[in-house]
ChimeraX commands (.cxc) that place a marker at each C-alpha (Angstrom):
marker #1 position 107.80,123.89,64.93 radius 0.5
marker #1 position 108.69,120.33,64.19 radius 0.5
marker #1 position 105.96,117.72,63.89 radius 0.5
marker #1 position 104.04,117.21,67.08 radius 0.5
marker #1 position 104.19,113.75,68.57 radius 0.5
marker #1 position 100.82,112.11,68.70 radius 0.5
marker #1 position 99.80,110.45,71.93 radius 0.5
marker #1 position 99.38,106.73,71.54 radius 0.5
marker #1 position 95.82,105.58,71.33 radius 0.5
marker #1 position 94.58,104.04,74.54 radius 0.5
marker #1 position 92.65,100.83,74.45 radius 0.5
marker #1 position 89.90,101.37,76.99 radius 0.5
marker #1 position 88.82,97.75,77.06 radius 0.5
marker #1 position 89.39,96.17,80.42 radius 0.5
marker #1 position 90.30,92.54,80.66 radius 0.5
marker #1 position 89.64,90.73,83.89 radius 0.5
marker #1 position 92.61,88.92,85.28 radius 0.5
marker #1 position 91.53,85.63,86.79 radius 0.5
marker #1 position 94.45,85.82,89.19 radius 0.5
marker #1 position 92.97,89.02,90.66 radius 0.5
marker #1 position 90.06,87.15,92.23 radius 0.5
marker #1 position 89.18,87.92,95.84 radius 0.5
marker #1 position 91.38,86.28,98.46 radius 0.5
marker #1 position 90.37,82.81,99.57 radius 0.5
marker #1 position 88.39,82.37,102.76 radius 0.5
marker #1 position 89.93,80.00,105.29 radius 0.5
marker #1 position 88.38,78.25,108.27 radius 0.5
marker #1 position 89.50,77.21,111.72 radius 0.5
marker #1 position 88.09,73.77,112.49 radius 0.5
marker #1 position 87.97,72.31,116.01 radius 0.5
marker #1 position 87.87,68.51,116.17 radius 0.5
marker #1 position 86.40,66.19,118.75 radius 0.5
marker #1 position 88.80,64.52,121.14 radius 0.5
marker #1 position 88.42,61.95,123.91 radius 0.5
marker #1 position 90.03,64.17,126.55 radius 0.5
marker #1 position 88.25,67.52,126.99 radius 0.5
marker #1 position 84.89,67.93,128.69 radius 0.5
marker #1 position 82.09,69.50,126.67 radius 0.5
marker #1 position 81.72,72.25,129.29 radius 0.5
marker #1 position 85.42,73.09,128.91 radius 0.5
marker #1 position 85.17,73.32,125.11 radius 0.5
marker #1 position 82.16,75.66,125.39 radius 0.5
marker #1 position 84.05,77.79,127.92 radius 0.5
marker #1 position 87.06,78.05,125.58 radius 0.5
marker #1 position 84.77,79.19,122.75 radius 0.5
marker #1 position 83.20,81.83,125.01 radius 0.5
marker #1 position 86.52,82.99,126.43 radius 0.5
marker #1 position 88.66,83.06,123.30 radius 0.5
marker #1 position 86.16,83.91,120.56 radius 0.5
marker #1 position 83.75,85.90,122.72 radius 0.5
marker #1 position 80.76,83.80,121.66 radius 0.5
marker #1 position 77.61,84.01,123.74 radius 0.5
marker #1 position 76.56,80.94,125.71 radius 0.5
marker #1 position 74.10,79.70,123.06 radius 0.5
marker #1 position 76.59,79.90,120.18 radius 0.5
marker #1 position 79.39,78.36,122.23 radius 0.5
marker #1 position 77.16,75.44,123.20 radius 0.5
marker #1 position 75.88,74.97,119.63 radius 0.5
marker #1 position 79.45,74.77,118.31 radius 0.5
marker #1 position 80.54,72.51,121.16 radius 0.5
marker #1 position 77.66,70.13,120.38 radius 0.5
marker #1 position 78.67,70.11,116.71 radius 0.5
marker #1 position 82.19,69.15,117.74 radius 0.5
marker #1 position 80.85,66.41,120.01 radius 0.5
marker #1 position 78.13,65.00,117.73 radius 0.5
marker #1 position 79.54,65.61,114.22 radius 0.5
marker #1 position 83.20,65.28,115.09 radius 0.5
marker #1 position 84.15,68.87,114.24 radius 0.5
marker #1 position 82.90,72.44,113.89 radius 0.5
marker #1 position 84.01,75.52,111.97 radius 0.5
marker #1 position 84.56,78.14,114.65 radius 0.5
marker #1 position 85.95,80.99,112.52 radius 0.5
marker #1 position 86.39,82.11,108.91 radius 0.5
marker #1 position 88.71,84.71,107.43 radius 0.5
marker #1 position 92.23,85.24,106.13 radius 0.5
marker #1 position 94.61,82.30,106.39 radius 0.5
marker #1 position 97.03,83.99,108.79 radius 0.5
marker #1 position 94.25,84.83,111.23 radius 0.5
marker #1 position 92.84,81.29,111.06 radius 0.5
marker #1 position 96.30,79.87,111.75 radius 0.5
marker #1 position 96.54,82.11,114.82 radius 0.5
marker #1 position 93.16,80.80,116.02 radius 0.5
marker #1 position 94.27,77.18,115.50 radius 0.5
marker #1 position 97.45,77.82,117.48 radius 0.5
marker #1 position 95.39,79.40,120.24 radius 0.5
marker #1 position 93.13,76.34,120.34 radius 0.5
marker #1 position 96.24,74.17,120.68 radius 0.5
marker #1 position 97.18,76.33,123.66 radius 0.5
marker #1 position 93.86,75.33,125.23 radius 0.5
marker #1 position 94.64,71.66,124.43 radius 0.5
marker #1 position 91.97,71.47,121.71 radius 0.5
marker #1 position 92.60,69.81,118.36 radius 0.5
marker #1 position 92.26,72.40,115.59 radius 0.5
marker #1 position 93.23,72.69,111.94 radius 0.5
marker #1 position 92.98,75.25,109.16 radius 0.5
marker #1 position 91.39,74.59,105.78 radius 0.5
marker #1 position 90.26,76.53,102.76 radius 0.5
marker #1 position 86.49,77.15,102.89 radius 0.5
marker #1 position 84.53,74.80,100.68 radius 0.5
marker #1 position 87.00,71.93,100.89 radius 0.5
marker link #1:1,2 radius 0.2
marker link #1:2,3 radius 0.2
marker link #1:3,4 radius 0.2
marker link #1:4,5 radius 0.2
marker link #1:5,6 radius 0.2
marker link #1:6,7 radius 0.2
marker link #1:7,8 radius 0.2
marker link #1:8,9 radius 0.2
marker link #1:9,10 radius 0.2
marker link #1:10,11 radius 0.2
marker link #1:11,12 radius 0.2
marker link #1:12,13 radius 0.2
marker link #1:13,14 radius 0.2
marker link #1:14,15 radius 0.2
marker link #1:15,16 radius 0.2
marker link #1:16,17 radius 0.2
marker link #1:17,18 radius 0.2
marker link #1:18,19 radius 0.2
marker link #1:19,20 radius 0.2
marker link #1:20,21 radius 0.2
marker link #1:21,22 radius 0.2
marker link #1:22,23 radius 0.2
marker link #1:23,24 radius 0.2
marker link #1:24,25 radius 0.2
marker link #1:25,26 radius 0.2
marker link #1:26,27 radius 0.2
marker link #1:27,28 radius 0.2
marker link #1:28,29 radius 0.2
marker link #1:29,30 radius 0.2
marker link #1:30,31 radius 0.2
marker link #1:31,32 radius 0.2
marker link #1:32,33 radius 0.2
marker link #1:33,34 radius 0.2
marker link #1:34,35 radius 0.2
marker link #1:35,36 radius 0.2
marker link #1:36,37 radius 0.2
marker link #1:37,38 radius 0.2
marker link #1:38,39 radius 0.2
marker link #1:39,40 radius 0.2
marker link #1:40,41 radius 0.2
marker link #1:41,42 radius 0.2
marker link #1:42,43 radius 0.2
marker link #1:43,44 radius 0.2
marker link #1:44,45 radius 0.2
marker link #1:45,46 radius 0.2
marker link #1:46,47 radius 0.2
marker link #1:47,48 radius 0.2
marker link #1:48,49 radius 0.2
marker link #1:49,50 radius 0.2
marker link #1:50,51 radius 0.2
marker link #1:51,52 radius 0.2
marker link #1:52,53 radius 0.2
marker link #1:53,54 radius 0.2
marker link #1:54,55 radius 0.2
marker link #1:55,56 radius 0.2
marker link #1:56,57 radius 0.2
marker link #1:57,58 radius 0.2
marker link #1:58,59 radius 0.2
marker link #1:59,60 radius 0.2
marker link #1:60,61 radius 0.2
marker link #1:61,62 radius 0.2
marker link #1:62,63 radius 0.2
marker link #1:63,64 radius 0.2
marker link #1:64,65 radius 0.2
marker link #1:65,66 radius 0.2
marker link #1:66,67 radius 0.2
marker link #1:67,68 radius 0.2
marker link #1:68,69 radius 0.2
marker link #1:69,70 radius 0.2
marker link #1:70,71 radius 0.2
marker link #1:71,72 radius 0.2
marker link #1:72,73 radius 0.2
marker link #1:73,74 radius 0.2
marker link #1:74,75 radius 0.2
marker link #1:75,76 radius 0.2
marker link #1:76,77 radius 0.2
marker link #1:77,78 radius 0.2
marker link #1:78,79 radius 0.2
marker link #1:79,80 radius 0.2
marker link #1:80,81 radius 0.2
marker link #1:81,82 radius 0.2
marker link #1:82,83 radius 0.2
marker link #1:83,84 radius 0.2
marker link #1:84,85 radius 0.2
marker link #1:85,86 radius 0.2
marker link #1:86,87 radius 0.2
marker link #1:87,88 radius 0.2
marker link #1:88,89 radius 0.2
marker link #1:89,90 radius 0.2
marker link #1:90,91 radius 0.2
marker link #1:91,92 radius 0.2
marker link #1:92,93 radius 0.2
marker link #1:93,94 radius 0.2
marker link #1:94,95 radius 0.2
marker link #1:95,96 radius 0.2
marker link #1:96,97 radius 0.2
marker link #1:97,98 radius 0.2
marker link #1:98,99 radius 0.2
marker link #1:99,100 radius 0.2
view
């Protein structure tokens, strides 16, 4: 028998790849506007997102009093779909990376 080939030694150290960090969280933000009634905004939040009355009103008041509210968080594509849906209800909405 000819010489047996030795298996290469495996380096069992694991290096963390910074690029392999968890995916970023994105937000759908609804902005205040001079057109829509507060009751309408709360109804859109209940209808589209399925929020209960209390949460829908809390978010609507944030939009009215603070100028905007984060209404959803998740993957970018989903947040873009939510923003487009808000545009369909004639609400001003944008998408941003969480923490910005």
